[in-house]
N, C-alpha and C positions, 0 to 999 in steps of 0.2 A: 251229538255226533262229533267225532274228532275231526281236528283239522286236517286237510290234505297233506300228504308227504311232501308233493311239489306244488308250487304256485307259480306260474309265469305270466308276467304282464308286459305286453309290448316288447317282447324279446326278439331281437334281430341278431342273426348270426352270418358271418361271411368268412371266406378264406383269403387271406391276404387283402390285396387291393381290389379284388373282384367285386362284382355287385352282390347284392343280398342273396344268401343261399337259402335263408329261412326266416320267416316272420311269423311269430305266434302272438296275436293280440292278447289272448287269454286262454289259460289252460290249468286246471286244477286236477291233480291226480291223486285219488283217495289212497289212503293207507290200506294195505292188504288187497288192493284190486289188481286185476290183470288187464292192461290196456294193449290193444293191438294197434299196429301201424300198418296200413296198406298203402300201395301206391306204386307207380312205374318206377324203374331206374331213375335217379336224379330228382326224385319228387321232394327229397328233404328228410326221408326217414332216418338215414344214417346220421345225418346232421343233428337232428333232434336228440337221437340217442347219445351222440357225443357231448351234447350240452347237458343232458341229464345225468351223464357219467362224468362230467367236470373235466372233460378232456378238450373241450372247446370253449373258450370264454366268450360270452355274448358281446356283441359291439354295442348293443343298447338294450334298455329294458331292465325289468326287474325279476330276480329269481329268489324264491323262498324254498328252502329245503329243511325238513324236519324242525319246522318252527322258526328257523333263523334265516335272516336276510344274507344271500351270498352276495356280499359287496366285494370291492377290490381288496380289502384286507383279507377276507376269507379266501379269495382266489390265490393269495400268496401262499396259503397253506392247502392248495387243492389236493395234494396227496392224502390229507386227512379225510377230506370229503369222499375221495375214491375208495377209501376203506368201507365207507357205508353204502356207496353206489357203485356196484361192480358191473363192468361192461364185458360182454363176450362178442367181439367183432366177428366179422365174416371170415377173416384169415385165422386158420388154426395154427397157433405157434406152440409147440411143446418144447421143453428143455431136453437136452441130450442126457436123460437119465431114466430111471424106472417109472412106470405109471404112478406107483405109490409116491415117489419123490415129487412127481409133478403135481399131484393133488395136494400134497403138503406144502409146497413151496410158498404159497401165499400166507399161510399160517406161520411159517418160520420167519417170513419178512416182518410180520406183526409182532413177533416175540411170543407167540402163543403156543401151547402144546400141540403136539402132533400125535395123539395116541392111535395106534393102528386101528382100533375099533371105529373111530372117527372117519378114518380114511376109507375104511371097508363100508361104512354107511353111505358115504358120498358116491362111492363106486356102484353100490347096489341101487341108489336112486335113479342112475341112469341105465341100469340094467346090465352092468358088468359085474361078474362075480369076483369078489377080491381074491379068493383063494386062487383063481385062474389068472387074474389080470395084474394084481398089485405088484408082483416082482417082474413083470414082463418089461422088456426095453420098449421104449417109444418107437424104435425101429421096426417092431414086429406088429404094429398096429395098422389096421385098414384105416382108410380116410374117414370112414364113419366112426369107427372106434375112437380115433383121435379127437374127433369132435365131441364125442360123449365124455372122454376124459377131460377135455378142456372145460366142459359144463360142470363136471364134478369138482373141479378145481375152484369153481365159483360157489358152487353150492356149500361146500365145506366151510366157507368164510361166514355163513349165515348173515348175509348183508341186509340192510334195510330195503334197498332197491336192487333188483337183478335185471339187467338190461341185455336183451338178446337181439342180435342182428342176424336174421336169416339162420335160425339155429337148426332147421331140419334140411337145409340145402345139401344136396348129394347124399342124403341118407336113404337107407332101404326103409320099407314100410314098418318093419319091427322096431328099427331104431327111432323112426319117427314117433311111434307110440311111447317108447320108453322116454323121449324127451317130453311128451305131453305129461306123462305120469310124473316126471320130475318137476315140471313147471307147476302143476296142481299141488304136489307135496310141499314144494318150497313155500306156497302160501298156506297151506292147511297146517303144516307142522312148525314152521318158522315165522309165519306172519310176514313173509316177504311181500313187497310191492313189485310186480313185474311188468315191463314194457317190452313188448316184442314186436319186431318188424319181420314181416314174411310175405312172400309172393304167393304162398299156399293159403288161399282165403278160406277154404273149407277147414283146414286144420286150425287156422288162427281163429276163426270163429268158434271153433269147438272148445278153445282153451279161455278166450278173453271174455270179459264182462262187456267191454265196449270196443268197437274197432272204429278208429279214425282213418280217413282217407286223405292222403296228401297229394297236392299236384302243384308243381312249379314252386315249391317251398311254402305253400299255404295248406292249412287244414280246410278242406272243402266239404267234408261231411263227417257226421258222427258225433258232434258236440251237441 
C-alpha cells in the first residue's frame, strides 16, 4: 500500500494573533482519493484547504507531502509546493483575456507548452466546448461558466492534489453535474488526489470516498 499523499500530525493553524482556527491531531489523505469536507461556515474547512494548498503556514505540528517533510526550509519555497497542490478558492478570479488564455496561464507561468488540444481537453472536462468558448472574452461568461473555466485552468496543470472550496456554489444543475464528472475524471485519468469542501452534502457524498465533518476548527466525524 502506497504512503498517503498528505500526513498531518498535531497541526495547528491561526490567522495573525487570533486564537486557533484549526487543530488537526492526525489526518492521512491517501493518494488518488477524494476527501470531502463538510461543516458550517467558520468550521475550518477553508483553513484546512489553505494548509493543504500551502497558502497558510501551520503554527505548530508536522506536515508531510508527497513523502517529504514540509519544514520551515520547504515553506521558503512554498511556490514550488503550490505547483503540485492547486487550490480553487471560493472567489472566481479570471484574467482580462480570452477563455483559452485563462486556461493556459498557469502552464505559461510554469514554462510549459500550451498546445490548443490540451486547452480544449480541459474545457471539455468541465462541459465547455472549446470551439464555442476558447476564443470568448471573459466578459461574456456567466458566473457559472467563469467558475468552470477557473476549474479547467486547474485541471490543465495535472496537479498531484486538487483542492476545491465550494466548487458548485451558484451553479445550475447541469453545471454541477459537469463539475462532478471533472472531479471523477481528474482522479481516473490523472491520478489526482482531491479534497473538496461543500455545503451540498448530497453532491459531496456522491463524489467523495470519505466525508469529514468539521466544527469549530476540529474534525468531529468521518475519521
